[in-house]
N, C-alpha and C positions, 0 to 999 in steps of 0.2 A: 503494499499499498504506500510505503513511503517513497519508492521509486516512481509509480504511478503518479503520486501528488506533486514530485518534484519535475516531472517532465511537465505536467499540466501548468504550474506556476511558470515554468521557463517558457512554454508555449504562449501564455498569457502575456509574460513581460515582452516578448519578442513583438507579437501582434500590437501590444499597446504602444512600443516604440515606434513602429511603422506607422500605425494610425495617428499618433501624437505629432509627427514629424509631416505628415501628409495632408491632415485635416485641421481645421481652426475649430476646436471644441473649447469651451470656457471651463475654467478650473471647477467651479460647482458641479458641472456635469460628471467630471471624474471623480470627484469626492463622493458623490452620490452613488456611483457604481461600485464603490469598494465593498460594501456588504454583499451584494449581488455576485461580486466575482468570488469572494470566498465560497459562498454557496454553490455557485456554477462549477467551479474547479474541483471542490471536494466531492460533487456529484459526478462529475467526468473522471476523476481519479477512481472513486469506488467502481464505476462501471467498467473502467479499463483493468480494474485489477480483477473483477468477476469474469470478464470476458476471457483473460489472460488464465486463469486458474481453470476455468471450464475448457477451454481450448488444449491446454497442456494435460488434462485429465482426459479428455475425449482420446487424443492421440496417443497417450502412454497405455490406455487400455485395451486398445486395437492395433494389433502390430500391422505394419504396412505391408511387408512380406512374410508369409506363412513360414512357421518353423520346418513345416514338411515340403517346402517349396524344392528342396535339393533331391527329392525323390521322384519329381516329375520328370 
């Protein structure tokens, strides 16, 4: 979860910098977005963690090549 959260906040930081230098947005708009950003990025990190967990367990349970493939 920590890795997913760090990825989400790095993504947000980069996007914010690009948006900050390309658009003219007032400071009060940026300040009002801080609480929403925390909720949004935490939710995205949780979703990323769950998706990674499910994908890893799905593929680890089902072998790509059957153990008896050498007998074919």
